[in-house]
Structure formats: C-alpha cells, structure tokens
C-alpha atoms as one frame of an Amber mdcrd trajectory, in Angstrom:
protein
  96.456 127.027 115.473  93.628 124.978 116.965  92.128 121.595 116.380  88.447
 121.595 115.466  86.017 119.286 117.241  82.291 118.974 117.877  81.166 121.670
 120.301  80.042 119.423 123.187  82.904 116.870 123.156  84.001 116.426 126.816
  87.665 116.708 125.833  87.112 120.386 124.972  86.636 121.368 128.607  89.561
 119.255 129.827  91.956 120.631 127.217  90.795 124.206 127.671  91.693 123.882
 131.352  95.241 123.022 130.219  95.312 126.110 127.992  95.304 123.907 124.883
  93.780 125.788 121.940  90.672 123.946 120.728  88.166 125.532 118.351  84.583
 124.336 118.266  82.860 123.443 115.026  80.473 126.383 115.193  83.324 128.884
 115.480  85.352 127.226 112.718  82.540 127.778 110.209  83.391 131.482 110.246
  86.983 130.881 109.071  87.785 130.739 105.345  90.629 128.213 105.253  91.094
 124.584 104.276  91.699 122.650 107.540  93.340 119.253 107.554  90.872 116.410
 107.943  92.185 113.875 110.461  90.213 110.757 111.362  90.847 108.852 114.585
  89.879 105.187 114.844  89.852 104.823 118.618  90.221 101.165 119.675  91.120
 101.842 123.309  88.555 100.800 125.960  88.392 104.192 127.705  87.786 106.292
 124.641  87.332 109.613 126.430  90.797 109.411 128.030  92.394 108.529 124.691
  90.558 111.377 122.979  92.076 113.857 125.425  95.564 112.382 125.021  95.518
 112.513 121.220  93.792 115.873 120.876  96.337 117.410 123.248  99.153 116.378
 120.904  97.347 117.297 117.689  96.594 120.759 119.029 100.294 121.670 119.292
 100.593 122.713 115.655 100.254 125.902 113.557  97.706 124.026 111.403  93.956
 123.877 111.858  92.933 120.254 112.166  89.379 119.026 111.663  88.905 115.886
 113.800  86.519 113.063 112.945  86.142 110.244 115.481  85.492 106.842 113.882
  84.110 103.635 115.370  83.843 100.065 114.129  80.451  99.037 112.840  79.868
  95.800 114.739  81.911  96.230 117.919  80.299  97.098 121.242  82.428  99.196
 123.602  82.257  97.989 127.212  83.929 100.990 128.848  82.495 103.993 127.014
  78.820 104.981 127.218  76.880 104.334 124.035  75.465 107.838 124.341  78.997
 109.271 123.988  79.710 107.138 120.940  76.397 107.982 119.294  76.981 111.685
 119.847  80.619 112.074 118.827  81.577 109.078 116.665  80.674 108.018 113.154
  80.594 104.435 111.956  83.277 103.528 109.447  80.614 102.457 106.961  79.291
 106.033 107.020  82.643 107.592 106.049  84.310 104.963 103.888  83.583 106.908
 100.694  85.358 109.964 102.068  89.029 110.960 101.900  91.174 112.220 104.790
  94.494 113.968 105.027  95.503 111.810 107.992  94.312 108.857 110.044  95.334
 107.717 113.533  94.597 104.160 114.659  95.142 103.637 118.362  96.382 100.678
 120.321  94.080  98.099 121.889  94.426  95.716 124.881  94.855  92.666 122.643
  98.525  91.910 123.135  98.034  88.175 123.710  95.333  87.547 121.098  96.246
  86.345 117.604  95.361  89.047 115.100  92.940  86.954 113.104  91.191  85.830
 116.285  90.287  89.436 117.115  86.536  89.784 116.673  86.827  92.903 114.537
  89.848  91.814 112.471  87.817  91.548 109.222  86.676  95.172 109.416  90.048
  96.402 110.626  91.605  94.715 107.588  89.044  96.488 105.431  90.013  99.804
 107.029  93.738  99.203 106.471  93.108  98.516 102.778  90.827 101.564 102.594
  93.462 103.819 104.199  95.910 103.217 101.362  93.357 104.623  98.906  91.656
 107.306 100.996  94.278 108.702 103.422  97.498 110.604 102.765  99.311 109.289
 105.876  98.233 106.894 108.633  99.773 106.844 112.117  99.532 103.479 113.893
 100.024 103.355 117.684 101.269 100.353 119.712  99.025  97.313 119.042  97.769
  98.925 115.840 101.381  99.338 114.660 102.121  95.632 115.031  98.743  94.688
 113.570  99.387  96.898 110.527 102.882  95.465 110.060 101.292  92.026 110.043
  98.557  93.033 107.602 100.769  94.901 105.125 103.985  92.878 105.342 103.089
  89.580 107.006 105.367  90.328 109.973 104.334  88.131 112.877 105.089  89.447
 116.336 106.727  87.417 119.081 105.317  87.362 122.613 107.813  88.418 125.266
 108.420  86.388 128.393 107.116  89.294 130.478 105.291  92.514 129.775 107.370
  95.464 128.633 106.242  98.283 130.900 108.010 101.524 131.641 109.662 104.573
 130.099 112.618 103.689 127.878 115.361 105.564 126.093 115.105 105.425 122.304
 117.970 106.185 119.947 117.474 108.023 116.653 119.068 105.981 113.856 117.858
 108.024 110.840 118.484 111.639 111.966 117.834 113.132 108.516 114.299 111.765
 108.370 111.686 114.562 108.676 109.671 112.588 111.222 112.480 112.898 113.799
 113.556 116.429 112.844 114.461 118.312 116.009 114.664 115.162 118.144 117.499
 114.682 120.604 119.835 111.793 119.803 118.123 109.842 122.593 114.675 110.449
 124.036 112.193 108.759 126.379 108.925 107.028 125.483 106.429 104.954 127.510
 105.900 101.351 126.420 103.272  98.909 127.593 103.037  95.689 125.594 103.753
  91.989 125.434 104.702  91.795 121.763 107.787  92.594 119.735 108.870  92.086
 116.131 112.565  91.098 115.826 114.733  93.564 113.938 115.814  90.978 111.380
 112.211  90.681 110.210 112.070  94.401 109.465 115.311  94.152 107.549 113.711
  91.697 105.113 111.505  94.473 103.722 113.066  97.328 101.781 109.895  99.381
 102.281 110.267  99.440 106.085 112.651 101.984 107.607 113.495 102.001 111.322
 113.919 105.578 112.539 114.372 105.058 116.295 114.985 101.976 118.416 116.499
 100.597 121.614 117.844  97.246 122.760 115.216  97.010 125.493 112.217  97.817
 123.289 113.231  96.911 119.773 112.158  99.241 116.978 110.019 102.101 118.270
 109.454 104.353 115.273 109.198 103.089 111.700 107.786 104.235 108.386 107.356
 103.016 104.857 109.257 104.637 102.007 106.514 107.082 101.026 105.561 108.084
 104.571 101.974 106.997 104.030 102.358 104.504 106.915 103.921 105.494 110.242
 104.356 102.806 112.906 104.814 103.779 116.574 105.239 100.764 118.857 105.105
 102.744 122.115 102.681 105.174 123.724 103.963 108.761 123.362 100.402 109.960
 124.005 100.235 108.543 127.547  99.387 110.827 130.445 101.531 111.063 133.565
  99.473 108.470 135.451  98.559 106.016 132.657 101.311 103.485 133.366 100.537
 103.678 137.080  96.848 103.061 136.385  97.775  99.963 134.385 100.195  98.819
 137.086  97.571  99.200 139.829  95.007  97.397 137.673  97.368  94.456 137.150
  98.175  94.374 140.855  94.475  94.253 141.714  94.021  91.431 139.215  96.700
  89.365 140.963  99.064  89.384 137.977 102.093  90.263 140.117 103.406  92.843
 137.612 106.893  94.282 137.703 107.194  97.933 138.645 107.270  99.965 135.384
 110.890 100.760 134.610 112.296 104.306 134.814 108.851 105.695 135.621 108.452
 106.265 139.352 110.860 108.524 141.205 113.707 106.309 142.460 111.665 103.388
 141.030 109.448 103.673 144.099 105.668 103.594 143.361 105.095 105.412 146.635
 106.953 108.472 145.314 104.827 108.833 142.208 105.798 109.123 138.528 107.599
 111.822 136.573 106.617 112.768 133.028 109.764 112.862 130.913 108.439 112.154
 127.417 105.984 114.933 126.598 108.247 117.242 124.571 109.154 114.516 122.083
 105.552 113.361 121.904 104.511 116.872 120.858 107.348 117.024 118.334 106.475
 113.632 116.830 102.858 114.593 116.187 103.824 118.059 114.938 106.352 116.594
 112.486 103.846 114.039 111.256 101.175 116.673 110.665 103.596 119.049 108.945
 105.849 116.841 106.825 103.705 113.771 106.181 100.199 115.235 106.067 100.128
 118.981 105.365 103.037 119.046 102.914 102.099 115.749 101.259  98.325 115.918
 100.946  96.674 117.365  97.814  94.622 120.524  98.273  91.757 118.698  96.573
  90.972 115.763  98.875  89.379 113.901  95.975  92.916 113.272  94.700  94.113
 111.424  97.826  95.447 108.009  96.918  96.120 108.821  93.261  98.984 106.772
  91.923  98.870 104.173  94.691  98.090 100.548  94.110  94.561  99.579  95.057
C-alpha cells in the first residue's frame, strides 16, 4: 500500500525512481478507505533529504498512510527554502486541534546544547504535551528521543568524551515485544550523536522498557508501557552516504573527527560505505505502523487520547 502526500512534493519523484509506491493526494481522493494520519515534525536542517528518508520507510507497509508535514511556528529554517516550507508544511498552531494516528519527531543537530537553551524548547514542550492527548503513538528519533525522555521523565543525558559515529550492532533484549517482531537477535543501526543516557537512569522508571541495546551505544530502542511513546536513539532512516556526508563536513570544519566505525569497507573512507541496516529499518517502521498505530488507534480519530492523563 502507498503513502499519500501532496502531489508536487519533491520526494515523490525521488521515491518513484526507487520504485517506492507513493500515491498523490489527488489520486487518493478516489479511494474509499480510512488512511492512517501520520504527522512528521521535521527538525533536521535539510528537510527535503529527511522527508525522502522517512517516506521511504513509511511506504513499506500494506497500510495507506496520509502524511502531514509540520513545522514550528517561530523557527526559521536556514537550510530549506521558505518556498518549500510554505508549500508543503503546516504550522503546528494550524493543526493543534486535530488528532493523528501517529507522529514522528526527527532528530536535530543540537547534541551539545542544553534542552532548555534550545530556542524552540517552549513550543517543542507544548507539542510533547499535545501528543499525549492527540496522537495514538509518537516515534522519537535520536535527539528528539533524548529530549522527550528528558521532558517526560526528567532523564538528563550525559555528553560523551567523543562523538559516537558509525554503524553498531544492537542486541534485542525483549524479543516478545511487537516492535521488534521479526528482528534478528543482533542487527546494525547508524548512530551519530554526542549524548547518552546511562542505563541505570532508565531502570529507575517502571514505565520505560529497553527493547534493544549495545555496550557501545547504550539503549537504542525503548518504549513506554502503553506504546504511545517510542524512543529511537539512533538513525535507522539514514541513507547510504549520510554518515560520510557528516564525516566530510566535520573534516572540512577542522574538527578532526574519527572515521565512522563499521561503516566504510575495511574502515577505509576511500573504499566507500556499505549499507547494512536497511532491512531492520524497514521492519521497525512497519512494526510501529502495524502494532502501535493501526491496531491501537480508534477508527474515530476524535477518540484519540481518551483515558490518558492530560
């Protein structure tokens, strides 16, 4: 089944070239079904690239997914044309009275900034509170995962001595959890971050369940008891070249970065990278859509959030 997007979104052409099934809004109007409504709050600087990455994963499902791209009200994007945002994104203030089956909040390049020093922290906090009342399940990626763990549970991250960058093995520790259904015992995921929350801090909260982790990365995949909050501390959505792009950027900036681990062939940047994480990325998003959104959301979206604390 396809994902549904606005007809002229640039990602449509890119994904169609990959043989990814995307249905335009005009065509979807002719179909008499109830699609899932998924909102994406895209905090990444290059929003077009992130759109393609996320839509690629959301499209690998038997469900029709209606995508709504959301932007912060008072934040100016420096790397995405305003014309693109005006055409394809809606301000949060314009949709905050609506309900969604699912919400994805992306990472952001804010790994060394205290959460409450982030310029848009007040509105992001408003969105996190809103999600508990208006969204069946929210998927937080990388920086957003740590930020949400701080907001909901007061878990403060610790800054690593050096950036975690590379593709790392993760071990499934809750194999009966639907989110990791079909996963291999160990699987690879890209990580690119400075922060980490120690495992003992997670263990202080009965509502937080670690599903997959590794010694090198700490907890990678977590959820709350109800499945309404999914925390992903890595970047399963990354393209083949994303880590290399970041590595080359840091080199050009004189940061003397380490070569991303387990990413380039023979750990040699001159030999190029190999993509070894895509199958589990597809499975993660498919499981989330199926078990935590489709099977958990009410048919009547007006009932989303019933029974939860405000």
